[in-house]
C-alpha positions, 0 to 999 in steps of 0.5 A: 342175654347170657344165662349163668350156670347157677341161674340155669340150675336154679330155674331147672330146680324151680321147674322140677319143684313146680312139676312135683307140686302140680303132680301131687295136687292133680293126683289128689283123690279129693280134687277129683271128688270136688270136681265131680261134685261140681259137675265138671266132667273133664277133671282128673280121674279118681282112681279109687272109683275105678272110672276109666278114661 
């Protein structure tokens, strides 16, 4: 199957946008607080607390 240049560019843009959304969500301090409140120990680190990995 051959992928056109336009399709490849659209796919690259979609992946880049998805990665940016994931990064914003994963770095959200509220997410880290919600995970900690739920008792899950392996979520993202809340940088505001200064907790080290």
